Each structure stands twice: as structure tokens, then as C-alpha cells.
N, C-alpha and C positions, 0 to 999 in steps of 0.2 A: 675403619670401619664409623667414625665417628663422622665424618663430608658425609655417608652413605646414608643417615640413616640420617642426618640434618639435611640430605636435601629431599629425604622424602617424604618429610616431615611437612618441610614446604612447600612440596607440590600434592601436600594431599590438603594442607590447608587451602592453596592457591585454587585446587578440586572443586574445595569444599564451601568458597565463596565467591568461585567464577560461576559455576552451574544454575544456580539459580540466578541469576543477572542475567546472564545469557538465555534462559529459560525465557527468562518473563519476556525478557521483551522480545523474543521470537512468540508467544504469545495473546505480547500488547501489539505486532505486528499483523497479524491474522485478526483480534478484534479493530482493526484500526480497518482492515482491508472489508470485512463483512458491511461493516457501519459507514460508508462507499457505497456497498454495493446495493442495499437497503434505502439509502438517501437518493442517487438515480431512478431505482425501480419504484421508487412514491410518487421520482416528479419528472419521472423525462418527459410523459405528454407535456407537460407547462413550458421545463426549461429546453425543450429541443425542438421547440416550432420553428423558433427563426433562425436555428444552423440548418435542420431540414428544407428549408426558402432558400438556401445559400450554393451561391457558385461552388464548382470544383476549387476556382479562381480565390471566389471570397476565404474561402477556410484556408486557406492554404496560406494566405496572405495579410490576413485578420486576428487581430488579438481574440477577438471572441470565436473565430471558427479553433486557431490553436488551443484554447480552455475549453471548447464545448466540442474535441474529439472524442470524447467518449462515449456522444450518441452514435456514432456510426452504425456500434453495438443497437439501436432503439430505433433506427432508422423502421423496419421490417414491422416493425409491431404499431407503428403510428397508421 
């Protein structure tokens, strides 16, 4: 009986400690994603100008094409 009770106490303590940590991590991830979207919305007209002029080959084979691949979502708005 004591082992079962000790296990339940340990499990309950772990749940009390781990739940806020996991929830905080999820909330922080959501906050970061929203921040990235806001920055992209604000800067796509200037940041994606070079990307728009690149060929498909350049987009696939250059570091600038890789790092600015998010611009694909905004090209129709330029």
C-alpha cells in the first residue's frame, strides 16, 4: 500500500511541476510564431523585393533563396 501511495504522490508532484513548464513552452512558441508573422507582414515589401526577382534556380541554390523562402507566401501581394 505504501508503494502505491508513494508512487501517486511522486506522480502528482511531477504533474504539478511539469504541467506549467510544458504549458509555458507551448505559450512561448505561439507567441514567437505570432511575432514572426507580424514582422514578415510589416517588412515583406522591402525584404522580398530581391527574392521576387530571383529565378527558381537561384531560389533553390543560393543561401538568400533559402533564408527568404517565406517570401513565397507574400509574392502575390507585391
